[in-house]
MARFIRO-771735 format. One record per atom (N, C-alpha, C, O): chain; residue number from 1; z, x, y; atom name. Coordinates in Angstrom, 2 decimals, decimal comma. Each point is the difference from the previous one (the first is absolute). Example, Ala and Ser with C-alpha at 12.3 -4.5 7.8 and 13.67 -1.06 7.14 Angstrom:
2
PT	A	1	7,80	13,19	-5,69	N
PT	A	1	0,00	-0,89	1,19	CA
PT	A	1	0,00	0,90	1,20	C
PT	A	1	0,66	1,04	-0,02	O
PT	A	2	-1,38	-1,39	1,07	N
PT	A	2	0,06	0,82	1,19	CA
PT	A	2	0,73	-0,77	1,09	C
PT	A	2	0,17	0,51	1,11	O
***
This chain:
102
PT	A	1	-7,49	12,63	8,56	N
PT	A	1	1,42	0,75	-0,49	CA
PT	A	1	1,27	-1,09	-0,29	C
PT	A	1	0,82	0,12	-0,91	O
PT	A	2	-0,89	-1,11	1,82	N
PT	A	2	1,07	-0,98	-0,09	CA
PT	A	2	-0,32	-0,80	-1,57	C
PT	A	2	0,91	-0,24	-0,79	O
PT	A	3	-1,91	0,00	0,61	N
PT	A	3	-0,37	-0,64	-1,33	CA
PT	A	3	0,49	0,87	-1,08	C
PT	A	3	0,57	-0,47	-0,99	O
PT	A	4	-0,81	1,86	1,16	N
PT	A	4	0,41	0,97	-1,17	CA
PT	A	4	1,32	0,01	-0,06	C
PT	A	4	0,55	-0,16	-1,09	O
PT	A	5	0,21	0,35	2,31	N
PT	A	5	1,45	-0,10	-0,21	CA
PT	A	5	0,50	-1,34	-0,47	C
PT	A	5	0,96	0,06	-0,78	O
PT	A	6	-1,39	-1,18	1,07	N
PT	A	6	0,47	-1,09	-0,46	CA
PT	A	6	-0,12	-0,17	-1,60	C
PT	A	6	0,87	-0,37	-0,79	O
PT	A	7	-2,27	0,74	0,52	N
PT	A	7	-0,09	0,00	-1,47	CA
PT	A	7	1,27	0,80	-0,80	C
PT	A	7	0,81	-0,50	-0,78	O
PT	A	8	-0,89	1,66	1,16	N
PT	A	8	1,01	1,08	-0,55	CA
PT	A	8	1,69	-0,63	-0,06	C
PT	A	8	0,81	0,23	-0,90	O
PT	A	9	-0,58	-1,12	2,23	N
PT	A	9	1,26	-0,61	-0,28	CA
PT	A	9	0,03	-1,05	-0,93	C
PT	A	9	0,95	-0,12	-0,78	O
PT	A	10	-1,83	-0,60	0,79	N
PT	A	10	-0,16	-1,02	-1,03	CA
PT	A	10	0,02	0,54	-1,36	C
PT	A	10	0,72	-0,51	-0,87	O
PT	A	11	-1,48	1,53	0,64	N
PT	A	11	-0,06	0,45	-1,35	CA
PT	A	11	1,05	0,66	-0,43	C
PT	A	11	0,08	0,18	-1,21	O
PT	A	12	0,98	0,34	2,08	N
PT	A	12	1,06	0,53	-0,34	CA
PT	A	12	1,11	-1,04	-0,12	C
PT	A	12	0,69	0,03	-1,02	O
PT	A	13	-0,46	-0,87	1,86	N
PT	A	13	0,93	-1,11	-0,26	CA
PT	A	13	-0,48	-0,70	-1,27	C
PT	A	13	0,96	-0,39	-0,66	O
PT	A	14	-2,27	0,07	0,04	N
PT	A	14	-0,25	-0,69	-1,06	CA
PT	A	14	0,54	0,86	-1,19	C
PT	A	14	0,65	-0,55	-0,90	O
PT	A	15	-0,89	1,81	0,89	N
PT	A	15	0,29	0,93	-1,12	CA
PT	A	15	1,74	0,22	-0,01	C
PT	A	15	0,65	0,26	-1,01	O
PT	A	16	-0,17	-0,42	2,18	N
PT	A	16	1,47	0,06	-0,04	CA
PT	A	16	0,52	-1,40	-0,63	C
PT	A	16	0,85	0,10	-0,89	O
PT	A	17	-1,18	-1,12	1,20	N
PT	A	17	0,33	-1,30	-0,42	CA
PT	A	17	-0,17	-0,09	-1,60	C
PT	A	17	0,91	-0,31	-0,77	O
PT	A	18	-2,10	0,61	0,44	N
PT	A	18	-0,29	-0,11	-1,46	CA
PT	A	18	0,69	0,80	-0,82	C
PT	A	18	0,35	-0,46	-1,09	O
PT	A	19	0,01	1,85	1,47	N
PT	A	19	0,65	0,86	-0,86	CA
PT	A	19	1,56	-0,37	-0,07	C
PT	A	19	0,65	0,56	-0,89	O
PT	A	20	0,05	-1,50	1,77	N
PT	A	20	1,31	-0,55	-0,12	CA
PT	A	20	0,12	-0,76	-1,21	C
PT	A	20	1,10	-0,31	-0,46	O
PT	A	21	-2,22	-0,01	-0,08	N
PT	A	21	-0,20	-1,24	-1,30	CA
PT	A	21	0,55	0,82	-0,95	C
PT	A	21	0,93	-0,39	-0,72	O
PT	A	22	-1,52	1,77	0,61	N
PT	A	22	0,20	0,93	-0,97	CA
PT	A	22	1,53	0,65	-0,31	C
PT	A	22	0,34	0,50	-1,07	O
PT	A	23	0,47	-0,63	2,23	N
PT	A	23	1,12	0,67	0,19	CA
PT	A	23	1,11	-0,98	-0,62	C
PT	A	23	0,27	-1,12	0,44	O
PT	A	24	0,28	1,70	-1,44	N
PT	A	24	1,46	-0,91	-0,77	CA
PT	A	24	1,24	0,78	0,43	C
PT	A	24	0,31	1,13	-0,38	O
PT	A	25	0,17	-1,70	1,00	N
PT	A	25	1,54	0,48	0,34	CA
PT	A	25	1,04	-0,10	-0,62	C
PT	A	25	0,95	0,70	0,32	O
PT	A	26	-0,85	-1,82	-1,64	N
PT	A	26	1,29	-0,26	-0,66	CA
PT	A	26	-0,69	-0,74	-1,19	C
PT	A	26	-1,14	-0,41	-0,19	O
PT	A	27	2,30	0,38	-0,54	N
PT	A	27	-0,41	-1,06	-1,27	CA
PT	A	27	-0,50	-1,49	0,52	C
PT	A	27	0,04	-0,50	1,13	O
PT	A	28	-0,57	-0,07	-2,49	N
PT	A	28	-0,24	-1,36	0,32	CA
PT	A	28	1,45	-0,79	-0,56	C
PT	A	28	1,08	0,54	-0,22	O
PT	A	29	-1,45	-2,07	0,06	N
PT	A	29	1,16	-0,94	-0,23	CA
PT	A	29	0,20	0,17	-1,56	C
PT	A	29	1,02	-0,40	-0,56	O
PT	A	30	-2,13	1,09	-0,17	N
PT	A	30	0,44	0,25	-1,49	CA
PT	A	30	-0,85	1,18	-0,48	C
PT	A	30	-0,85	0,51	0,75	O
PT	A	31	1,07	-0,07	-2,00	N
PT	A	31	-0,92	0,79	-0,29	CA
PT	A	31	-1,37	-0,48	-0,45	C
PT	A	31	-0,23	-1,14	-0,39	O
PT	A	32	-0,55	1,99	0,47	N
PT	A	32	-1,61	-0,48	-0,36	CA
PT	A	32	-0,29	-0,11	-1,06	C
PT	A	32	0,91	0,32	-0,76	O
PT	A	33	-2,08	-0,73	0,15	N
PT	A	33	-0,44	0,03	-1,22	CA
PT	A	33	-0,73	1,41	-0,30	C
PT	A	33	-0,14	0,49	-1,11	O
PT	A	34	-0,33	0,08	2,39	N
PT	A	34	-0,70	1,32	0,20	CA
PT	A	34	0,93	0,69	0,13	C
PT	A	34	0,89	-0,36	0,77	O
PT	A	35	-0,78	1,67	-1,51	N
PT	A	35	0,85	0,93	-0,05	CA
PT	A	35	-0,18	1,00	1,01	C
PT	A	35	-1,10	0,55	0,04	O
PT	A	36	2,06	-0,17	0,86	N
PT	A	36	-0,27	1,15	1,04	CA
PT	A	36	0,03	1,16	-0,87	C
PT	A	36	0,50	0,15	-1,12	O
PT	A	37	-1,28	0,80	2,01	N
PT	A	37	-0,28	1,21	-0,82	CA
PT	A	37	0,62	1,24	0,95	C
PT	A	37	0,21	-0,30	1,18	O
PT	A	38	0,06	1,56	-1,60	N
PT	A	38	0,34	1,21	1,08	CA
PT	A	38	-1,42	0,63	0,10	C
PT	A	38	-0,91	0,10	-0,83	O
PT	A	39	1,03	0,30	2,15	N
PT	A	39	-1,23	0,90	0,45	CA
PT	A	39	0,73	1,02	0,76	C
PT	A	39	1,18	-0,21	0,26	O
PT	A	40	-1,73	1,24	0,10	N
PT	A	40	0,26	0,95	0,84	CA
PT	A	40	-0,88	0,61	0,81	C
PT	A	40	-0,72	0,94	-0,35	O
PT	A	41	0,73	-1,61	1,77	N
PT	A	41	-0,78	0,55	1,02	CA
PT	A	41	0,22	1,68	0,11	C
PT	A	41	1,05	0,59	-0,24	O
PT	A	42	-2,28	-0,03	0,68	N
PT	A	42	0,05	1,34	0,17	CA
PT	A	42	1,11	0,52	0,89	C
PT	A	42	0,21	-0,61	1,05	O
PT	A	43	0,52	1,65	-1,36	N
PT	A	43	1,05	0,48	0,69	CA
PT	A	43	1,30	-1,15	0,26	C
PT	A	43	0,72	0,11	0,99	O
PT	A	44	-0,54	-1,15	-1,92	N
PT	A	44	1,19	-0,70	0,33	CA
PT	A	44	0,61	-0,27	-1,67	C
PT	A	44	-0,52	0,38	-1,05	O
PT	A	45	1,52	-1,00	1,20	N
PT	A	45	0,82	-0,08	-1,35	CA
PT	A	45	-0,69	-1,64	-0,48	C
PT	A	45	-0,74	-0,83	0,53	O
PT	A	46	1,37	0,96	-1,69	N
PT	A	46	-0,76	-1,27	-0,70	CA
PT	A	46	0,52	-1,30	0,42	C
PT	A	46	1,22	-0,17	0,03	O
PT	A	47	-2,10	-0,84	0,31	N
PT	A	47	0,17	-1,25	0,34	CA
PT	A	47	-0,59	-1,14	-0,83	C
PT	A	47	-0,80	0,29	-0,89	O
PT	A	48	1,09	-1,34	1,07	N
PT	A	48	-0,39	-1,07	-0,88	CA
PT	A	48	-1,43	-0,49	0,71	C
PT	A	48	0,06	0,01	1,23	O
PT	A	49	-1,22	-0,40	-1,75	N
PT	A	49	-1,13	-0,54	0,59	CA
PT	A	49	0,28	-1,38	0,90	C
PT	A	49	-0,50	-0,13	1,12	O
PT	A	50	1,18	-0,68	-1,58	N
PT	A	50	0,44	-1,14	0,82	CA
PT	A	50	0,93	-0,61	-0,19	C
PT	A	50	0,18	-0,62	-1,05	O
PT	A	51	0,80	0,65	2,17	N
PT	A	51	1,56	-0,34	-0,15	CA
PT	A	51	-0,13	-1,76	-0,07	C
PT	A	51	0,96	-0,52	-0,57	O
PT	A	52	-1,70	-0,15	0,92	N
PT	A	52	-0,07	-1,36	-0,13	CA
PT	A	52	-0,13	-0,43	-1,47	C
PT	A	52	0,30	-1,17	-0,25	O
PT	A	53	-0,67	1,88	-0,67	N
PT	A	53	0,05	-0,06	-1,52	CA
PT	A	53	1,30	-0,17	-0,62	C
PT	A	53	0,16	-0,49	-1,11	O
PT	A	54	0,81	0,93	1,91	N
PT	A	54	1,33	-0,12	-0,28	CA
PT	A	54	0,72	-1,18	0,51	C
PT	A	54	-0,32	-0,59	1,03	O
PT	A	55	1,41	0,25	-1,87	N
PT	A	55	0,76	-1,24	0,34	CA
PT	A	55	1,30	0,54	0,53	C
PT	A	55	0,25	1,21	0,08	O
PT	A	56	0,68	-2,32	0,33	N
PT	A	56	1,46	0,66	0,16	CA
PT	A	56	0,75	0,59	-1,04	C
PT	A	56	-0,28	-0,46	-1,11	O
PT	A	57	1,27	1,47	1,13	N
PT	A	57	0,67	0,42	-0,83	CA
PT	A	57	1,09	-1,01	-0,87	C
PT	A	57	0,99	-0,38	0,62	O
PT	A	58	-1,12	0,05	-1,69	N
PT	A	58	0,74	-0,92	-0,54	CA
PT	A	58	1,42	0,53	0,03	C
PT	A	58	0,01	1,20	-0,26	O
PT	A	59	1,21	-1,72	0,51	N
PT	A	59	1,36	0,09	0,17	CA
PT	A	59	0,58	1,09	-1,05	C
PT	A	59	0,89	0,80	0,28	O
PT	A	60	-1,61	-0,93	-1,66	N
PT	A	60	0,43	0,56	-1,23	CA
PT	A	60	-0,42	1,43	-0,12	C
PT	A	60	0,59	0,81	-0,71	O
PT	A	61	-1,78	-0,51	1,55	N
PT	A	61	-0,59	1,13	0,38	CA
PT	A	61	-0,02	0,76	1,00	C
PT	A	61	-0,68	1,02	0,09	O
PT	A	62	1,65	-1,59	0,98	N
PT	A	62	0,01	0,69	1,24	CA
PT	A	62	0,61	1,48	-0,04	C
PT	A	62	-0,55	0,96	0,53	O
PT	A	63	1,81	-0,89	-1,27	N
PT	A	63	0,87	1,36	-0,15	CA
PT	A	63	-1,13	0,93	-0,59	C
PT	A	63	-0,25	1,07	0,57	O
PT	A	64	-0,47	-1,48	-1,76	N
PT	A	64	-0,72	1,13	-0,52	CA
PT	A	64	-1,27	0,17	0,97	C
PT	A	64	-0,37	1,15	0,24	O
PT	A	65	-0,24	-2,12	0,28	N
PT	A	65	-1,04	0,40	1,20	CA
PT	A	65	0,46	1,13	1,13	C
PT	A	65	-0,61	0,98	0,42	O
PT	A	66	1,84	-1,50	-0,12	N
PT	A	66	0,72	0,56	1,13	CA
PT	A	66	0,30	1,83	-0,32	C
PT	A	66	-0,12	0,96	0,76	O
PT	A	67	0,48	-1,04	-1,93	N
PT	A	67	0,05	1,47	-0,49	CA
PT	A	67	-0,94	0,75	-0,54	C
PT	A	67	0,12	1,19	-0,29	O
PT	A	68	-1,13	-1,89	0,14	N
PT	A	68	-1,47	0,77	-0,25	CA
PT	A	68	-0,58	0,28	1,24	C
PT	A	68	-0,68	1,02	0,11	O
PT	A	69	0,84	-1,77	0,81	N
PT	A	69	-0,34	0,17	1,57	CA
PT	A	69	0,60	1,28	0,49	C
PT	A	69	-0,60	1,04	0,29	O
PT	A	70	1,83	-1,27	-0,25	N
PT	A	70	0,90	1,06	0,34	CA
PT	A	70	-0,33	1,40	-0,49	C
PT	A	70	0,10	0,95	0,77	O
PT	A	71	-0,43	-0,81	-1,89	N
PT	A	71	-0,17	1,19	-0,95	CA
PT	A	71	-1,36	0,42	0,50	C
PT	A	71	-0,29	1,15	-0,33	O
PT	A	72	-0,65	-1,81	1,08	N
PT	A	72	-1,24	0,62	0,36	CA
PT	A	72	0,37	0,33	1,45	C
PT	A	72	-0,70	0,86	0,53	O
PT	A	73	1,85	-1,51	0,31	N
PT	A	73	0,14	0,53	1,28	CA
PT	A	73	-0,53	-1,40	0,98	C
PT	A	73	-0,04	0,06	1,23	O
PT	A	74	-0,27	-1,12	-1,91	N
PT	A	74	-0,69	-1,03	0,90	CA
PT	A	74	1,06	-1,21	0,08	C
PT	A	74	-0,42	-1,14	0,20	O
PT	A	75	1,67	1,36	-0,35	N
PT	A	75	1,02	-1,17	0,45	CA
PT	A	75	0,17	-0,94	-0,91	C
PT	A	75	0,65	0,27	-1,01	O
PT	A	76	-1,19	-1,51	1,16	N
PT	A	76	0,18	-1,00	-1,05	CA
PT	A	76	-1,13	-0,95	-0,22	C
PT	A	76	-0,92	-0,19	0,78	O
PT	A	77	1,11	-0,37	-1,91	N
PT	A	77	-1,18	-0,73	-0,78	CA
PT	A	77	-0,32	-1,52	1,01	C
PT	A	77	1,00	-0,61	0,38	O
PT	A	78	-2,15	0,17	-0,05	N
PT	A	78	-0,33	-0,90	0,77	CA
PT	A	78	-0,89	-0,99	-0,67	C
PT	A	78	-0,18	-1,14	0,43	O
PT	A	79	-0,45	1,71	-1,68	N
PT	A	79	-1,00	-0,62	-0,62	CA
PT	A	79	0,18	0,37	-1,55	C
PT	A	79	0,50	1,04	-0,41	O
PT	A	80	-1,03	-2,11	-0,41	N
PT	A	80	0,33	0,15	-1,49	CA
PT	A	80	-1,40	-0,40	-0,65	C
PT	A	80	-0,55	-1,04	0,35	O
PT	A	81	-0,02	1,89	-1,32	N
PT	A	81	-0,88	-0,45	-1,02	CA
PT	A	81	0,08	0,19	-1,40	C
PT	A	81	0,22	1,14	-0,39	O
PT	A	82	-0,34	-2,05	-0,45	N
PT	A	82	0,43	0,22	-1,21	CA
PT	A	82	-0,87	0,97	-0,80	C
PT	A	82	0,48	0,72	-0,87	O
PT	A	83	-1,87	-0,73	1,21	N
PT	A	83	-0,90	0,88	-0,94	CA
PT	A	83	-0,86	0,89	0,97	C
PT	A	83	-1,20	-0,27	-0,03	O
PT	A	84	1,54	1,14	0,76	N
PT	A	84	-0,92	0,77	0,87	CA
PT	A	84	-0,65	1,03	-0,86	C
PT	A	84	0,35	0,33	-1,14	O
PT	A	85	-1,50	0,20	1,95	N
PT	A	85	-1,07	1,03	-0,65	CA
PT	A	85	0,28	1,19	0,56	C
PT	A	85	0,51	0,13	1,12	O
PT	A	86	-0,89	0,97	-2,05	N
PT	A	86	0,10	1,42	0,43	CA
PT	A	86	-1,44	0,35	0,67	C
PT	A	86	-0,92	-0,82	-0,07	O
PT	A	87	0,76	2,02	0,69	N
PT	A	87	-1,23	0,45	0,61	CA
PT	A	87	-1,28	-0,22	-0,66	C
PT	A	87	-1,06	-0,41	0,49	O
PT	A	88	1,38	0,80	-1,87	N
PT	A	88	-1,27	-0,41	-0,96	CA
PT	A	88	-0,37	-1,31	-0,28	C
PT	A	88	-1,10	-0,31	-0,47	O
PT	A	89	2,07	-0,54	0,78	N
PT	A	89	-0,25	-1,47	-0,15	CA
PT	A	89	0,61	-0,45	-1,18	C
PT	A	89	-0,22	-1,20	-0,19	O
PT	A	90	1,07	1,86	-0,87	N
PT	A	90	0,73	-0,38	-0,93	CA
PT	A	90	1,32	-0,31	0,59	C
PT	A	90	0,50	0,51	1,01	O
PT	A	91	0,08	-1,57	-1,91	N
PT	A	91	1,25	-0,43	0,42	CA
PT	A	91	1,36	0,61	-0,49	C
PT	A	91	0,28	0,25	-1,18	O
PT	A	92	0,47	-0,06	2,23	N
PT	A	92	1,27	0,72	-0,09	CA
PT	A	92	0,99	-0,39	-1,21	C
PT	A	92	0,68	0,78	-0,67	O
PT	A	93	-0,76	-1,93	0,56	N
PT	A	93	0,87	-0,66	-1,35	CA
PT	A	93	1,28	-0,14	0,54	C
PT	A	93	0,87	-0,18	-0,86	O
PT	A	94	-0,43	0,21	2,17	N
PT	A	94	1,05	-0,29	0,60	CA
PT	A	94	0,08	-0,77	1,30	C
PT	A	94	-1,06	-0,18	0,60	O
PT	A	95	2,01	-0,23	-0,19	N
PT	A	95	-0,02	-0,86	1,53	CA
PT	A	95	-0,50	1,42	1,10	C
PT	A	95	0,02	1,20	-0,26	O
PT	A	96	-0,35	-1,74	1,23	N
PT	A	96	-0,49	0,52	1,25	CA
PT	A	96	0,77	-0,33	1,46	C
PT	A	96	0,33	-1,17	0,16	O
PT	A	97	-0,07	1,95	0,71	N
PT	A	97	0,91	-0,37	1,02	CA
PT	A	97	-0,93	0,67	1,28	C
PT	A	97	-0,48	1,14	-0,08	O
PT	A	98	0,31	-1,99	1,22	N
PT	A	98	-0,53	0,25	1,12	CA
PT	A	98	1,39	0,47	0,75	C
PT	A	98	1,06	-0,63	0,00	O
PT	A	99	-1,37	2,04	0,70	N
PT	A	99	1,20	0,42	0,59	CA
PT	A	99	-0,06	-0,08	1,63	C
PT	A	99	-1,12	-0,05	0,51	O
PT	A	100	2,02	0,04	0,16	N
PT	A	100	0,18	-0,04	1,53	CA
PT	A	100	1,16	0,92	0,29	C
PT	A	100	1,03	0,04	-0,67	O
PT	A	101	-1,33	0,80	1,90	N
PT	A	101	1,06	1,06	0,22	CA
PT	A	101	0,88	-0,85	0,91	C
PT	A	101	-0,59	-0,92	0,57	O
PT	A	102	1,79	1,05	-0,35	N
PT	A	102	1,13	-0,88	0,56	CA
PT	A	102	0,19	0,75	1,18	C
PT	A	102	0,85	-0,34	0,82	O
***
């Protein structure tokens, strides 16, 4: 019984630690060559597939990004990508912003 409990605890800890590598909490240091893509998890609003693909918002686009995010009810722009993708994989043809609630 003790070996089974120890195995379960070790397996759970291993799964938790490995999943943290896949959780992206914010933009990277610059926009990635790989474009972020919109996804919609069941029962949730649209989200980007990988926040780390965004870079910081250039000062020239901060106001535009903040207005876009505000219109969605998401506060302000915290990330920027020059050419993001739609659900189907095609490009938007315009800038994309990563939003965060204030």
